[in-house]
Every structure is written in structure tokens, then in C-alpha cells.
C-alpha positions as a Python dict, from the first residue, in 0.01 Angstrom:
ca = {
    (1, 'K'): (0, 0, 0),
    (2, 'I'): (349, -48, -142),
    (3, 'M'): (412, -383, -310),
    (4, 'K'): (620, -548, -581),
    (5, 'C'): (450, -449, -905),
    (6, 'G'): (527, -486, -1271),
    (7, 'F'): (453, -614, -1619),
    (8, 'V'): (561, -957, -1742),
    (9, 'S'): (537, -1090, -2093),
    (10, 'L'): (532, -1453, -2202),
    (11, 'V'): (696, -1546, -2533),
    (12, 'G'): (762, -1872, -2711),
    (13, 'R'): (677, -2076, -3018),
    (14, 'P'): (324, -2213, -3060),
    (15, 'N'): (248, -2518, -2843),
    (16, 'V'): (531, -2471, -2595),
    (17, 'G'): (271, -2426, -2321),
    (18, 'K'): (228, -2049, -2283),
    (19, 'S'): (-142, -2058, -2209),
    (20, 'T'): (-104, -2363, -1986),
    (21, 'L'): (155, -2174, -1783),
    (22, 'L'): (-65, -1868, -1765),
    (23, 'N'): (-356, -2080, -1644),
    (24, 'S'): (-127, -2248, -1395),
    (25, 'V'): (-7, -1916, -1255),
    (26, 'L'): (-346, -1752, -1256),
    (27, 'G'): (-519, -2062, -1125),
    (28, 'M'): (-376, -1955, -793),
    (29, 'K'): (-498, -1596, -796),
    (30, 'L'): (-680, -1494, -1108),
    (31, 'A'): (-813, -1150, -1176),
    (32, 'I'): (-888, -950, -1484),
    (33, 'T'): (-979, -586, -1511),
    (34, 'S'): (-1340, -485, -1515),
    (35, 'N'): (-1488, -198, -1717),
    (36, 'V'): (-1197, -179, -1955),
    (37, 'S'): (-1242, -77, -2315),
    (38, 'G'): (-1257, -354, -2575),
    (39, 'T'): (-899, -358, -2688),
    (40, 'T'): (-735, -346, -2349),
    (41, 'R'): (-850, -687, -2245),
    (42, 'N'): (-670, -828, -2545),
    (43, 'V'): (-349, -687, -2403),
    (44, 'I'): (-383, -792, -2041),
    (45, 'Q'): (-399, -1168, -2017),
    (46, 'G'): (-432, -1184, -1644),
    (47, 'I'): (-324, -1029, -1319),
    (48, 'Y'): (-162, -1224, -1043),
    (49, 'N'): (-222, -1079, -697),
    (50, 'D'): (-103, -1183, -358),
    (51, 'D'): (-38, -996, -33),
    (52, 'E'): (296, -861, -144),
    (53, 'S'): (278, -830, -521),
    (54, 'Q'): (79, -757, -833),
    (55, 'I'): (211, -906, -1156),
    (56, 'V'): (36, -802, -1475),
    (57, 'F'): (80, -1053, -1758),
    (58, 'V'): (55, -879, -2095),
    (59, 'D'): (4, -1019, -2440),
    (60, 'T'): (299, -1156, -2627),
    (61, 'P'): (535, -1027, -2728),
    (62, 'G'): (432, -748, -2494),
    (63, 'I'): (747, -566, -2577),
    (64, 'H'): (557, -291, -2755),
    (65, 'K'): (508, -47, -2468),
    (66, 'P'): (184, -165, -2315),
    (67, 'T'): (158, 182, -2162),
    (68, 'H'): (-27, 327, -2462),
    (69, 'K'): (-296, 66, -2469),
    (70, 'L'): (-332, 85, -2095),
    (71, 'G'): (-340, 462, -2113),
    (72, 'N'): (-668, 527, -1942),
    (73, 'L'): (-596, 286, -1658),
    (74, 'M'): (-238, 379, -1622),
    (75, 'N'): (-281, 746, -1556),
    (76, 'K'): (-364, 641, -1204),
    (77, 'K'): (-4, 544, -1174),
    (78, 'A'): (276, 691, -1379),
    (79, 'Y'): (442, 390, -1531),
    (80, 'N'): (806, 477, -1553),
    (81, 'N'): (967, 185, -1729),
    (82, 'T'): (956, 302, -2091),
    (83, 'E'): (1060, -36, -2226),
    (84, 'G'): (716, -171, -2151),
    (85, 'V'): (778, -487, -1955),
    (86, 'D'): (990, -565, -1651),
    (87, 'V'): (1055, -931, -1724),
    (88, 'I'): (1024, -1148, -2034),
    (89, 'L'): (949, -1515, -1977),
    (90, 'F'): (1089, -1712, -2272),
    (91, 'L'): (930, -2056, -2282),
    (92, 'I'): (1070, -2355, -2466),
    (93, 'D'): (957, -2717, -2482),
    (94, 'V'): (1254, -2895, -2327),
    (95, 'S'): (1130, -3237, -2436),
    (96, 'K'): (1187, -3126, -2797),
    (97, 'G'): (1506, -2927, -2736),
    (98, 'F'): (1602, -2580, -2856),
    (99, 'G'): (1529, -2533, -3225),
    (100, 'K'): (1542, -2272, -3502),
    (101, 'G'): (1205, -2127, -3406),
    (102, 'D'): (1329, -2072, -3052),
    (103, 'Q'): (1646, -1904, -3178),
    (104, 'F'): (1436, -1672, -3395),
    (105, 'I'): (1241, -1555, -3090),
    (106, 'L'): (1554, -1516, -2879),
    (107, 'D'): (1704, -1293, -3149),
    (108, 'R'): (1394, -1073, -3140),
    (109, 'I'): (1393, -1023, -2764),
    (110, 'K'): (1756, -1025, -2658),
    (111, 'D'): (1830, -659, -2732),
    (112, 'K'): (1541, -522, -2531),
    (113, 'G'): (1746, -457, -2220),
    (114, 'V'): (1492, -648, -2013),
    (115, 'P'): (1574, -945, -1786),
    (116, 'I'): (1491, -1267, -1971),
    (117, 'F'): (1402, -1586, -1787),
    (118, 'L'): (1448, -1905, -1985),
    (119, 'L'): (1172, -2146, -1883),
    (120, 'L'): (1226, -2509, -1975),
    (121, 'N'): (870, -2637, -1988),
    (122, 'K'): (743, -2998, -1996),
    (123, 'I'): (1018, -3134, -1768),
    (124, 'D'): (769, -3405, -1671),
    (125, 'Q'): (826, -3548, -2021),
    (126, 'V'): (1203, -3573, -1981),
    (127, 'K'): (1281, -3922, -1851),
    (128, 'N'): (1654, -3880, -1808),
    (129, 'K'): (1727, -3594, -1570),
    (130, 'E'): (2098, -3595, -1654),
    (131, 'N'): (2005, -3498, -2010),
    (132, 'L'): (1821, -3204, -1860),
    (133, 'L'): (2136, -3082, -1687),
    (134, 'S'): (2347, -3106, -2002),
    (135, 'E'): (2073, -2925, -2196),
    (136, 'I'): (2076, -2642, -1937),
    (137, 'N'): (2452, -2613, -1969),
    (138, 'K'): (2425, -2585, -2348),
    (139, 'L'): (2153, -2320, -2324),
    (140, 'K'): (2359, -2113, -2080),
    (141, 'E'): (2601, -2050, -2366),
    (142, 'L'): (2334, -1897, -2591),
    (143, 'Y'): (2262, -1585, -2390),
    (144, 'D'): (2313, -1448, -2045),
    (145, 'F'): (1967, -1537, -1914),
    (146, 'S'): (1874, -1373, -1584),
    (147, 'E'): (1726, -1702, -1466),
    (148, 'I'): (1692, -2053, -1607),
    (149, 'I'): (1402, -2239, -1449),
    (150, 'P'): (1283, -2591, -1538),
    (151, 'I'): (905, -2613, -1496),
    (152, 'S'): (603, -2823, -1579),
    (153, 'A'): (313, -2587, -1641),
    (154, 'M'): (79, -2884, -1675),
    (155, 'K'): (181, -3039, -1341),
    (156, 'H'): (236, -2701, -1172),
    (157, 'D'): (598, -2795, -1091),
    (158, 'N'): (818, -2501, -993),
    (159, 'V'): (549, -2247, -1080),
    (160, 'D'): (566, -2105, -725),
    (161, 'V'): (943, -2080, -758),
    (162, 'L'): (893, -1886, -1081),
    (163, 'I'): (655, -1637, -917),
    (164, 'N'): (897, -1574, -629),
    (165, 'C'): (1178, -1528, -879),
    (166, 'I'): (981, -1273, -1081),
    (167, 'K'): (918, -1069, -765),
    (168, 'K'): (1292, -1014, -719),
    (169, 'Y'): (1300, -823, -1048),
    (170, 'L'): (1006, -593, -979),
    (171, 'D'): (1016, -249, -822),
    (172, 'D'): (826, -145, -515),
    (173, 'S'): (531, 77, -594),
    (174, 'E'): (164, 118, -526),
    (175, 'A'): (-56, -140, -693),
    (176, 'I'): (-118, -70, -1062),
    (177, 'F'): (-479, -183, -1032),
    (178, 'S'): (-686, -109, -726),
    (179, 'E'): (-928, -359, -577),
    (180, 'D'): (-1210, -170, -752),
    (181, 'D'): (-1056, -232, -1093),
    (182, 'L'): (-1029, -603, -1041),
    (183, 'T'): (-1290, -869, -1065),
    (184, 'N'): (-1211, -1223, -969),
    (185, 'V'): (-1266, -1430, -1271),
    (186, 'S'): (-1469, -1739, -1250),
    (187, 'T'): (-1450, -2048, -1464),
    (188, 'R'): (-1756, -1907, -1640),
    (189, 'F'): (-1557, -1610, -1763),
    (190, 'I'): (-1282, -1833, -1900),
    (191, 'M'): (-1540, -2049, -2083),
    (192, 'A'): (-1695, -1738, -2238),
    (193, 'E'): (-1350, -1616, -2347),
    (194, 'F'): (-1284, -1949, -2522),
    (195, 'V'): (-1590, -1888, -2740),
    (196, 'R'): (-1498, -1526, -2802),
    (197, 'E'): (-1144, -1621, -2898),
    (198, 'K'): (-1267, -1876, -3154),
    (199, 'I'): (-1505, -1622, -3308),
    (200, 'L'): (-1221, -1374, -3356),
    (201, 'E'): (-994, -1651, -3485),
    (202, 'L'): (-1238, -1784, -3743),
    (203, 'T'): (-1394, -1462, -3868),
    (204, 'H'): (-1062, -1273, -3888),
    (205, 'D'): (-1117, -903, -3944),
    (206, 'E'): (-1485, -919, -4026),
    (207, 'I'): (-1588, -904, -3662),
    (208, 'P'): (-1509, -610, -3438),
    (209, 'H'): (-1361, -686, -3099),
    (210, 'T'): (-1678, -556, -2937),
    (211, 'V'): (-1835, -900, -2962),
    (212, 'T'): (-1897, -1025, -2610),
    (213, 'C'): (-1979, -1368, -2476),
    (214, 'Y'): (-2161, -1453, -2156),
    (215, 'V'): (-2218, -1787, -1991),
    (216, 'E'): (-2591, -1801, -1925),
    (217, 'N'): (-2596, -2145, -1774),
    (218, 'Y'): (-2328, -2368, -1626),
    (219, 'E'): (-2412, -2705, -1474),
    (220, 'E'): (-2158, -2961, -1373),
    (221, 'D'): (-2168, -3317, -1240),
    (222, 'E'): (-1901, -3584, -1187),
    (223, 'K'): (-1818, -3641, -1551),
    (224, 'T'): (-1984, -3375, -1763),
    (225, 'V'): (-2043, -3002, -1784),
    (226, 'H'): (-2335, -2837, -1963),
    (227, 'I'): (-2259, -2484, -2075),
    (228, 'Q'): (-2477, -2231, -2256),
    (229, 'V'): (-2301, -1930, -2402),
    (230, 'L'): (-2475, -1620, -2532),
    (231, 'V'): (-2286, -1419, -2795),
    (232, 'V'): (-2389, -1053, -2790),
    (233, 'V'): (-2331, -828, -3091),
    (234, 'D'): (-2462, -482, -3175),
    (235, 'R'): (-2550, -528, -3544),
    (236, 'D'): (-2753, -788, -3732),
    (237, 'N'): (-2499, -822, -4013),
    (238, 'I'): (-2237, -928, -3757),
    (239, 'K'): (-2481, -1183, -3620),
    (240, 'K'): (-2519, -1329, -3973),
    (241, 'I'): (-2142, -1364, -4014),
    (242, 'I'): (-2102, -1539, -3678),
    (243, 'I'): (-2384, -1783, -3749),
    (244, 'G'): (-2255, -1847, -4102),
    (245, 'K'): (-2422, -2025, -4389),
    (246, 'G'): (-2666, -2278, -4247),
    (247, 'G'): (-2512, -2227, -3905),
    (248, 'S'): (-2173, -2356, -4023),
    (249, 'M'): (-1960, -2084, -3864),
    (250, 'L'): (-2122, -2106, -3523),
    (251, 'K'): (-2090, -2483, -3535),
    (252, 'E'): (-1716, -2463, -3600),
    (253, 'V'): (-1676, -2202, -3323),
    (254, 'G'): (-1854, -2441, -3087),
    (255, 'T'): (-1644, -2741, -3189),
    (256, 'R'): (-1317, -2558, -3130),
    (257, 'A'): (-1427, -2389, -2809),
    (258, 'R'): (-1555, -2719, -2673),
    (259, 'A'): (-1216, -2883, -2729),
    (260, 'D'): (-1048, -2608, -2524),
    (261, 'M'): (-1312, -2631, -2253),
    (262, 'E'): (-1271, -3007, -2222),
    (263, 'E'): (-896, -2975, -2192),
    (264, 'F'): (-929, -2700, -1933),
    (265, 'L'): (-1197, -2870, -1724),
    (266, 'G'): (-1085, -3228, -1775),
    (267, 'K'): (-1446, -3334, -1837),
    (268, 'K'): (-1683, -3393, -2125),
    (269, 'V'): (-1853, -3068, -2225),
    (270, 'F'): (-2194, -3016, -2384),
    (271, 'L'): (-2192, -2667, -2529),
    (272, 'E'): (-2482, -2462, -2668),
    (273, 'T'): (-2423, -2122, -2825),
    (274, 'Y'): (-2672, -1850, -2924),
    (275, 'V'): (-2619, -1515, -3094),
    (276, 'K'): (-2826, -1211, -3002),
    (277, 'T'): (-2823, -855, -3137),
    (278, 'L'): (-2862, -581, -2878),
    (279, 'K'): (-2828, -230, -3019),
    (280, 'N'): (-2588, -13, -2818),
    (281, 'W'): (-2582, -282, -2557),
    (282, 'R'): (-2262, -152, -2405),
    (283, 'D'): (-2456, 148, -2275),
    (284, 'Q'): (-2707, -84, -2121),
    (285, 'E'): (-2522, -209, -1818),
    (286, 'K'): (-2852, -199, -1628),
    (287, 'Y'): (-3015, -427, -1883),
    (288, 'F'): (-2747, -687, -1824),
    (289, 'L'): (-2782, -668, -1449),
    (290, 'E'): (-3154, -733, -1484),
    (291, 'L'): (-3094, -1025, -1716),
    (292, 'G'): (-2848, -1160, -1461),
    (293, 'L'): (-2584, -1175, -1729),
    (294, 'K'): (-2311, -1017, -1524),
    (295, 'D'): (-2054, -1272, -1416),
    (296, 'E'): (-2160, -1389, -1073),
    (297, 'D'): (-1884, -1460, -825),
    (298, 'E'): (-1840, -1830, -815),
}
């Protein structure tokens, strides 16, 4: 089936709302790739699918040809745009205005020969809408942006407009990922990724990216969510590092992951984490199926 397909990268300073926007976009139609080698999932942040398009969001700055890292998946479809991405979404926090950090990023991306959308995020925090218009006029002078779109990722304002706008810049082709490659991602997957992300963040290079997290139990009522996450590693020495002295590392991982979970779910979260060593567990798909650890469809 021929549809609008392409790669989109999200760039911007820390805290301008990149992940909120991604969640907002993917909250509509979220998929990630299944059975992809460890590094690839760090490149693909999510895949937006609807009846007429497939938009693959790749890691920032995503301007380094994602083709190489996607090699094994991509040979199903020759990916002809050598620049790597079809559209760059450049996010700024409009409530704080355009600063030096933003200029630095613009200088890095503006010579890539790729359409750049300037996204003015957090418009819900701008009380005076006339100020917004004068800000847009000032920003128009900086660079010939393909599109300038005010949005609120948090409130989902104009996110649909953004998606429709992106489609105009994508070529028609067969889908990059087939239905078989995609798994719909449940909230459970996102919770597990929060824990995995904190482990990689806190342990730096000591931990290989093969560490995997599974949600073993997820129970939710009106105000609270109870979540149990199992961290699977393939060597005992990695397990020791993740647990840390007197459990200190795992505790910090849990504290940080819980904060993200609470923000994402909008509820109080009780989180328990365990670490387990399974030798060569990646060859033991069957073992996981028996344990019921595969992500169930929600």
C-alpha cells in the first residue's frame, strides 16, 4: 500500500517539551518496532501510523543518517533520502522566548538542506496573544522556516495540525515498517522504558544497552497505580552495579522513574523493582512467553 512515509527528528534545548510532544503525538497512534536489535530502539523513538501515513520519529538530532542503524530493517525498503531525515521539528519554549541555546541549535541544523518546522511550544502559558504574534514575526527573520506552528504539547493544541503539515513534506512510498514489524505499545511498555532509561542514565557506560525491563504487574485504581518492574540482565556483575551498594543505585533508579511515571499517568505511583540474571536470555524467547513476560496487548 502506498502512503506518505518518512523520518522526522525532534530537536530543541532540554525542557522545551520534546518528550511531551512525542507522547502527545504517539498517544494517538503509538507503535514501536518489535524484534529489533538493542541499539536500534534507541534510535527510533516511536512510529506514528494512520490510514494514509507512517511517520518514524528518530532520536535527536537524528541528522546522522539513521539509515545505518536501521540497516537490517531498512533493506526491506531502499531508503533514498541520503540526508537521513525528511523533516526537522525545532522546538522552542515560547513562554521563555528565543535564547542563545536555541540559536546554537538552529546554527547546527540550518545547513542540512532539510525542511525545518519551528514549533512554538507552551502557548498555553502565554497570556497575551498579541505578544505571540510579534514573537512569530521576529522569529521569521531568523531563518526561512518551512512552517511556524504554535502548539501546546501538554494540552495537545495544534498537534493534529502539525501531523497534517508533516505529511505534506513526505514522499509517497510503501510503508517502511510492515504490520508484522510493529507492536502496539501499551502503557506497560512505556513504564518499563522509564526504568530502563534511568538505569542507563545513572550507570553511564558501565551497563550495556542489553538491559531489559518488563512490567510484571500493573494495577490501577482511581488515584494510585501499583507497578512492579523486573530488570533482566545477562551477567551477575551487571546485576551488582544496578543494585548498587546497599541497594542505593536501584533506589535512585526507582525514585527517578517514579517521578516520570507520576507525571505521565497523573496519579500517585507505588513502584517496586527487582533485578534478575538470566544467562543468554535473549535466546530464550520461549522462556519469556511461558513466564508471561511478553508485553500483553492492553
